[in-house]
C-alpha positions, 0 to 999 in steps of 0.5 A: 500499499502506498502512503497516499493509501495509508494516509486514507485508511488513517484519515478514514479510521479517525474520522469512524472514532471520533463518530463513535465518540459523538454517538456514545455521548448521545445515546450513553446507554450503549455502554450501560449507562443512563447519561452523560455529562461534560466536566466543565471544572477541575474539581474532580482532577486529577481522577477526571480531568476537565473536558472529560466527559462522564457516564452515569448509572441512574439512582432511582430516589428509592435506591440511594440509601442502599446503593451509594456510599462513601468513596463513591463518585456522584452526579448530582444536580440541585431541584433535579435540573439535569441540565446543571450537575454536579460530579463530586465525590461522596466523602461523607454518609450521614442518616438522621432518625428521619426515613427521609433523612439521608444525606451525602457530603460531598468533595472535589478530590482537587477542592480543599474544602468540602461542598457547603451544602449537604446532597439529599437523595432528591438531588442526586442523579446517578453514580459515574461509571467511567469517563472518556477524558477531552471528548467534552472538549470535542463535543464541544468544539462540535457545537460550533460552526467552526468545529461543525465544518472541521468535524463533520462537513471537511472531512465528509468533503473529501472523502467525496472529492476522493472519491469522484477523483477515483471515479475519474482516474478510473474513467481515463484508464478505461478510455485508454485501453 
């Protein structure tokens, strides 16, 4: 295989990998998660770097007490506003006398102090299963016009032009014979 062929194979492979990552972010159930969120701050570094995408397993309110323990990394949201979430580690689990009084004290691994407010059962979105570093940067870039052009339009245009060029060369070879 010549250099041009290797470049085409590598380019196509990179394009497929990027597409696969976008699909996984858009449809997290493919990898066994219920949600995916982009990490926008460094509060969980080095465990979860800024720009990562975290994949979260939903924890129903009725199962929060049993499924979440100290040391778990959870995603939570004030007033269940799933658009604005925080992902931090549970550093302490407090259970009161009242049935609905379980609270989680959370802290970002990179933060010096614990979060000011405890997380209550109704605010828990779920437990972080895993994360993919850098993917959040790519997803955010793709949301821009420049990113869309660079990640989608340009590669497909080049692929289409290459296909047309190959057809042209094949027709030229047939005419010469």
